[in-house]
Kinemage of the C-alpha trace (Angstrom):
@kinemage 1
@onewidth
@group {chain A} dominant
@subgroup {mainchain}
@vectorlist {calphas} color= white
{ca unk a 1} P 0.000 0.000 0.000
{ca unk a 2} L 1.359 3.402 -1.035
{ca unk a 3} L 1.960 5.851 1.784
{ca unk a 4} L 0.068 9.130 1.485
{ca unk a 5} L 0.877 12.688 2.468
{ca unk a 6} L -1.939 15.170 3.036
{ca unk a 7} L -1.121 18.645 1.707
{ca unk a 8} L -3.336 21.460 3.005
{ca unk a 9} L -2.805 24.607 0.965
{ca unk a 10} L -4.212 27.898 -0.289
{ca unk a 11} L -3.028 29.475 -3.549
{ca unk a 12} L -2.869 32.865 -1.810
{ca unk a 13} L 0.031 31.637 0.318
{ca unk a 14} L 3.532 32.119 -1.141
{ca unk a 15} L 4.749 29.318 1.141
{ca unk a 16} L 2.108 27.024 -0.389
{ca unk a 17} L 3.405 27.995 -3.828
{ca unk a 18} L 6.984 27.132 -2.849
{ca unk a 19} L 5.885 23.792 -1.386
{ca unk a 20} L 3.860 23.041 -4.520
{ca unk a 21} L 6.967 23.510 -6.672
{ca unk a 22} L 8.827 20.881 -4.617
{ca unk a 23} L 6.187 18.231 -3.942
{ca unk a 24} L 6.332 16.334 -7.255
{ca unk a 25} L 10.067 15.668 -6.810
{ca unk a 26} L 9.580 14.695 -3.157
{ca unk a 27} L 6.812 12.278 -4.141
{ca unk a 28} L 9.014 10.766 -6.844
{ca unk a 29} L 11.983 10.349 -4.491
{ca unk a 30} L 9.966 8.786 -1.686
{ca unk a 31} L 7.191 6.975 -3.556
{ca unk a 32} L 4.442 8.674 -1.554
{ca unk a 33} L 1.128 9.759 -2.992
{ca unk a 34} L 0.079 13.370 -2.372
{ca unk a 35} L -3.502 13.876 -1.263
{ca unk a 36} L -4.344 17.448 -2.254
{ca unk a 37} L -6.394 19.291 0.346
{ca unk a 38} L -7.469 22.763 -0.819
{ca unk a 39} L -8.597 24.863 2.136
{ca unk a 40} L -9.530 28.463 2.762
{ca unk a 41} L -6.666 29.986 4.717
{ca unk a 42} L -8.783 32.942 5.806
{ca unk a 43} L -11.206 30.507 7.447
{ca unk a 44} L -8.326 28.756 9.209
{ca unk a 45} L -6.952 32.074 10.471
{ca unk a 46} L -10.369 33.114 11.754
{ca unk a 47} L -10.955 29.822 13.547
{ca unk a 48} L -7.514 29.660 15.147
{ca unk a 49} L -6.851 33.329 15.902
{ca unk a 50} L -3.809 33.251 13.642
{ca unk a 51} L -3.010 35.893 11.032
{ca unk a 52} L -0.850 36.338 7.975
{ca unk a 53} L 2.766 37.385 8.593
{ca unk a 54} L 1.918 40.252 6.215
{ca unk a 55} L -0.078 41.847 9.037
{ca unk a 56} L 3.059 42.347 11.172
{ca unk a 57} L 5.519 44.683 9.375
{ca unk a 58} L 8.768 43.296 10.831
{ca unk a 59} L 7.647 39.694 10.317
{ca unk a 60} L 6.428 40.536 6.824
{ca unk a 61} L 9.827 41.924 5.822
{ca unk a 62} L 11.657 38.897 7.176
{ca unk a 63} L 9.204 36.378 5.725
{ca unk a 64} L 9.584 37.927 2.290
{ca unk a 65} L 13.383 37.669 2.519
{ca unk a 66} L 13.124 34.079 3.772
{ca unk a 67} L 10.809 33.089 0.906
{ca unk a 68} L 13.163 34.681 -1.624
{ca unk a 69} L 16.051 32.662 -0.177
{ca unk a 70} L 14.078 29.429 -0.487
{ca unk a 71} L 13.059 30.266 -4.055
{ca unk a 72} L 16.755 30.624 -4.933
{ca unk a 73} L 17.582 27.331 -3.190
{ca unk a 74} L 14.751 25.587 -5.052
{ca unk a 75} L 15.636 27.257 -8.349
{ca unk a 76} L 12.116 28.564 -8.928
{ca unk a 77} L 10.800 32.037 -9.691
{ca unk a 78} L 8.993 33.975 -6.965
{ca unk a 79} L 7.659 37.501 -7.299
{ca unk a 80} L 5.680 38.961 -4.438
{ca unk a 81} L 2.267 39.912 -5.698
{ca unk a 82} L 1.637 43.658 -5.285
{ca unk a 83} L -2.079 42.885 -4.913
{ca unk a 84} L -1.488 40.656 -1.861
{ca unk a 85} L -3.403 39.672 0.183
{ca unk a 86} L -5.844 38.179 -2.296
{ca unk a 87} L -9.306 36.896 -1.422
{ca unk a 88} L -8.925 33.314 -2.632
{ca unk a 89} L -12.478 32.068 -1.996
{ca unk a 90} L -13.372 31.600 -5.677
{ca unk a 91} L -9.880 30.396 -6.611
{ca unk a 92} L -9.964 27.733 -3.899
{ca unk a 93} L -13.459 26.677 -4.945
{ca unk a 94} L -11.904 26.192 -8.379
{ca unk a 95} L -9.194 23.994 -6.869
{ca unk a 96} L -11.877 21.881 -5.212
{ca unk a 97} L -13.943 21.767 -8.405
{ca unk a 98} L -11.037 20.457 -10.471
{ca unk a 99} L -9.401 18.306 -7.783
{ca unk a 100} L -10.685 14.975 -9.092
{ca unk a 101} L -10.300 15.832 -12.773
{ca unk a 102} L -7.413 15.571 -15.246
{ca unk a 103} L -7.254 19.402 -15.272
{ca unk a 104} L -6.450 19.790 -11.558
{ca unk a 105} L -2.681 20.135 -11.873
{ca unk a 106} L -3.026 22.436 -14.880
{ca unk a 107} L -5.445 24.596 -12.859
{ca unk a 108} L -2.949 24.852 -9.981
{ca unk a 109} L -0.125 25.575 -12.405
{ca unk a 110} L -2.077 28.451 -13.954
{ca unk a 111} L -3.264 29.981 -10.682
{ca unk a 112} L -0.058 29.589 -8.663
{ca unk a 113} L 2.037 31.030 -11.491
{ca unk a 114} L -0.372 33.895 -12.144
{ca unk a 115} L -0.220 34.778 -8.466
{ca unk a 116} L 3.444 34.232 -7.563
{ca unk a 117} L 5.331 34.563 -10.836
{ca unk a 118} L 3.296 36.845 -13.117
{ca unk a 119} L 1.955 39.092 -10.300
{ca unk a 120} L -1.599 39.101 -11.690
{ca unk a 121} L -4.376 40.777 -9.723
{ca unk a 122} L -6.526 37.735 -9.054
{ca unk a 123} L -8.704 39.854 -6.741
{ca unk a 124} L -10.152 41.187 -9.993
{ca unk a 125} L -12.658 38.663 -11.438
{ca unk a 126} L -11.993 39.857 -14.989
{ca unk a 127} L -8.263 39.261 -14.624
{ca unk a 128} L -8.805 35.833 -13.085
{ca unk a 129} L -11.152 34.838 -15.920
{ca unk a 130} L -8.701 36.146 -18.525
{ca unk a 131} L -5.789 34.198 -16.987
{ca unk a 132} L -7.793 30.969 -17.026
{ca unk a 133} L -9.106 31.546 -20.560
{ca unk a 134} L -5.598 32.165 -21.881
{ca unk a 135} L -4.632 28.794 -20.389
{ca unk a 136} L -7.446 27.054 -22.259
{ca unk a 137} L -10.084 26.887 -19.546
{ca unk a 138} L -13.707 27.670 -20.390
{ca unk a 139} L -14.502 30.662 -18.166
{ca unk a 140} L -18.226 29.909 -17.967
{ca unk a 141} L -17.484 26.325 -16.971
{ca unk a 142} L -15.011 27.446 -14.287
{ca unk a 143} L -17.486 29.947 -12.808
{ca unk a 144} L -20.323 27.416 -12.914
{ca unk a 145} L -18.183 24.851 -11.099
{ca unk a 146} L -17.161 27.430 -8.468
{ca unk a 147} L -20.806 28.311 -7.882
{ca unk a 148} L -21.887 24.682 -7.439
{ca unk a 149} L -23.306 24.034 -3.971
{ca unk a 150} L -21.408 20.753 -3.589
{ca unk a 151} L -18.097 22.490 -4.380
{ca unk a 152} L -18.802 25.224 -1.830
{ca unk a 153} L -19.700 22.600 0.760
{ca unk a 154} L -16.558 20.559 0.030
{ca unk a 155} L -14.258 23.567 0.464
{ca unk a 156} L -15.964 24.304 3.768
{ca unk a 157} L -15.611 20.650 4.808
{ca unk a 158} L -11.907 20.533 3.908
{ca unk a 159} L -11.274 23.769 5.794
{ca unk a 160} L -13.072 22.424 8.858
{ca unk a 161} L -11.184 19.137 8.512
{ca unk a 162} L -7.897 21.071 8.513
{ca unk a 163} L -8.888 23.035 11.610
{ca unk a 164} L -9.969 19.819 13.318
{ca unk a 165} L -6.535 18.318 12.678
{ca unk a 166} L -4.743 21.272 14.250
{ca unk a 167} L -3.871 23.226 11.094
{ca unk a 168} L -3.268 26.933 11.770
{ca unk a 169} L -1.579 28.034 8.547
{ca unk a 170} L -0.453 27.011 5.074
{ca unk a 171} L 1.058 24.883 3.890
{ca unk a 172} L 0.576 22.056 6.333
{ca unk a 173} L 1.443 18.418 5.663
{ca unk a 174} L 0.430 15.236 7.441
{ca unk a 175} L 2.226 11.915 7.240
{ca unk a 176} L -0.273 9.800 9.131
{ca unk a 177} L -0.961 11.799 12.285
{ca unk a 178} L 2.416 13.575 12.204
{ca unk a 179} L 2.004 17.248 11.281
{ca unk a 180} L 4.596 19.424 9.536
{ca unk a 181} L 3.893 23.144 9.104
{ca unk a 182} L 5.555 25.323 6.497
{ca unk a 183} L 7.346 24.734 3.219
{ca unk a 184} L 10.641 24.946 5.114
{ca unk a 185} L 9.718 21.681 6.869
{ca unk a 186} L 9.887 19.647 3.667
{ca unk a 187} L 13.308 18.167 4.623
{ca unk a 188} L 11.857 17.055 7.970
{ca unk a 189} L 8.852 15.571 6.190
{ca unk a 190} L 11.064 13.667 3.760
{ca unk a 191} L 13.292 12.389 6.554
{ca unk a 192} L 10.197 11.206 8.434
{ca unk a 193} L 8.885 9.382 5.353
{ca unk a 194} L 12.226 7.688 4.739
{ca unk a 195} L 12.502 6.584 8.365
{ca unk a 196} L 9.173 4.775 8.316
């Protein structure tokens, strides 16, 4: 039986973006299967009393520097979005809507890169639609999926599931019941997997 890793994420989190860039290689090296768990980070913050590092100026400055260092280590582009923070409710509904389809990874690729490489204003519905259309998505289909009651309910359920498991920020990983918070914990996660 293949071991699984649960990955709780929100596309509005630059740390989630960095983790996302590294997970395929980690999965290939270790043989684990990633279970993708889109959640609404704003809902997690509200439930746990946590807040974005962006809300604390000194922490925001350091976090940005830290993320830039990791991007260089990983060899991936990272540009801090001038429109941050972004309300990701509709974007995360889209992640839920496409999660069990062949287009899921393409959807994440488009949204993560628009947010953290191309600096697009995904707060603006017109920009978000344009980004998805340029990538070959049918805008009406995307919006219809995001408005589906079952998709809304599933995002709420996944967010509540995350909170129930002790998640307070993104990204968060679980290997069984062992929790790892933050993209900078990927080496610890991999060491844990290899030790099992």
